[in-house]
N, C-alpha and C positions, 0 to 999 in steps of 0.2 A: 566522412564528415571532418570539417574542421573543429579544430580544439576551442573548447571554451571553459575557461578556469572560473567562470561567475559561480559564486556560491547560489546553489538553488534555495539550500535549507541552512539556516545558521540557528542552533539551539546554544543559549547563553545561561549559565547558572540555573537550569531547571531543577526546581525541588517540587516534591509531591510527598504529602503525607495524608494517611487515613485512619480513621478510627473505626474498627471493626465492629464495635458495639458502643452503646451511650456510656457504660462503665469502663470499657477498654481503653487503656494508654493511646495516643497518637503514634501509628506506625509509619516511620519516614521511609516510604518506598524509594523515592529518588532524593539524592543528597548533592545536589551542584553539578550537575551534567553539562560539558560542552561538547558540542560537535559541528563539524562544518561539513556540509555535502555538496560536492560541484556536480556540474552538469556531465552526465554520463557515468557517475561514481556508482559502483555497487556495493553497498553496505551491508553487512550482516552483524545482526547483533544476537549474540549465543546467552545462554545462563539458565539454571534451573527452574522449573516453575514455582511461581511465587517469586521470583527476583525482580519483577517489576517490567518484563519486556513488554508487555501488552499496554501498560499504563504509559510506557516512554512512546510507544507508537502511536497511541490517542493523542497525545499531548501534541507530537510532532506533525501529526495530520489534521491537527485543529478539531478534534473530536472531544477533547479535553481541554481544561485549562490547568497551567501548573499555579501552585501557589507563590513561588517566586521566579523570575527569569524571564527571558526574553525568548520568542520564536518570529524568526524573519524568514519570510517565503518570497523567493523572488524579489527580494529587496525591500518587502514591506512587513513591518513590524504586525502581525495579524492580531496580537492580544488585544490591540485596541479598538478592533472593529466591531461593530454591533453584529446581531444575532443574523439578520438578513445579509449583510456584506460578509460575514465569515462563513455561513452557508453557500454564498455565490463562490468565494474561494475555494471551499472544499470540491464543489462540483466542477468548478473549469480547472483548476491548478492541480489537484490531488486524485491520484486513482488508487482505490483501496481493494486489496483481495484478501479476505479471511480465510480462518481453518475451514469453515462451512461456506459454501457457494453462496447462499442467501439470494437464490432465483426465485423470480416470482413463478409458482407452478402452472398459473394459468396462461402464461405468456410464452410465445415461442423463444428460441435462442436470439433471433433477430431483435425481437421485441424487448428482450432483457437486456441486450447489449446497447439499444438505444434508449433506455430509461434515463441515462444522464444528461442526453441531449434534449428529450423531451421536456426536461426539467428545467429547461432555460425559456421556453415558451416562445422562442423564436422561431417562426414558421418557416423561415428561408434557412435557418441553422439547421432546423430538425430535417427538412427535406434533403439538404446535402449531406446531413449524417448519416441517412439511411445506405447511401453508397458505401462510406467508410465502414459502417457497421458490417456490411457484408465482405468487403475486403479484410477486414480484422479476423472475422470469422474464418476465411480461407487462410489467412495468415498463420491462425492457430490450429488449423488442420481439420476444421470443421464445415468447410465448403459444402458438404452432402447432408449436414445438420441444420441448416439455417431456419427451417420450419418446424424442428422438431421441439417438443416441450420436455423439461427437465426429467419426467417420469420416463421419457423415452430416451433417455441418453445415460451414459454411465457416470459414476462419479466423478472420473477425470475430465471426461467430455463436461460435465458441468462446471467444473473448476476453470477449463479452457474459456469456456462461456463467460466467467466472471472476470478472467484477465482481459479478453477483449472489451468487455463492459468498462473495466477499468483504464482502460485506453481510449475509450470513443472521443473524449473531448481534448486528447493530445494534451495530458496532463504534463505539468513541470517534473513530478515525481510520482513513482507508482511505490506505495507503501503496502507490504504483505505480512501479514501475521500469521505464521506457521503454516503457509499456503499448501504445504504438502502432507500436514500432520494428519487429515483423515484418509489418505489413500494408500493403497497397496505399494509395494516397493516398486515395482515396473512402472505404474502409472506416476508414483512421485518422482522417479527419475526422468520420465518424459516432460513432466510439467517443470523440474528445475531446468531441464535442458532449453525449454522454451523460454524461460524467464531469463537465462544468461544470453540466449540468441538475441533476444528482445534488446537486452543490453549492448552486446558487442557489436550487432549489426545495424541496429536503430537508434542506438545511444538512448535508449531509454532508461533514465535515472532510477536505480533502485534503492530502497531501504527493507530489508526482510530480518524479521525475528525467526528464527529457526532453532530446533533442537538436534536438527540432522547436521552433525559436523563436517560430513563429507561434503554436503551442498554449502554450507558456510564458507569452507575452505575455498571453494572455486569463485568466490566472490572477491573483490579488488581489495576490501577493507574489512575485517573482522574484528568487533569489539565484545568483550565479556561484561556483562552487566553483574556485578557483586558489590553487596552492601551499600545498594543506591548509587554506584559510581561504575563508569565506563573504563577498561581497560583494554588498551589496543592490543590484539593480538597478531594483528597482520597489516 
């Protein structure tokens, strides 16, 4: 793949505070975060539970808005978009993988992978996406599980379906929040290897929050989130 140094995601001056109850003081979770992620980067965010990793990823992935700051995805300042346009950006340009796979139990692996494509309501695109979904399931080692439903698969297999689903629309970035957190060690290692392979061989841009330091240290860049700020570790 040719090198592309174009920033995929730029976060500038990101601040976010929450009030845990109506009488509690405001808790500053993010306190002026700056980060630039380029094409084919693999960025890890580490930090203890409650440090704000999920909040940060939700803002980076347009699932939440900061109190202050800018989020520029693929050259577009997305915070100024209305809800419809923002939903379209999330669907087409961002792939999400969470700690739990969130697959629809009544749908097969193939149908679950195709859900983001179906959401476009473009019949020609949906038809073309079926072949891509099959190829993605083969790519993540589930070529024999295409028509299986979640209850017929292991937790690791379900998480691989979630990865394939996140990639169906060729997103500019894949954002994963503790993707190995609910898996046993062997299955977690297999999923970590898959994500690293997607980055190294296919150029998939990664932003991953994880408690697993061994996995984080295999990524190209690692930041620790402490007291609302990012500190580069690697």
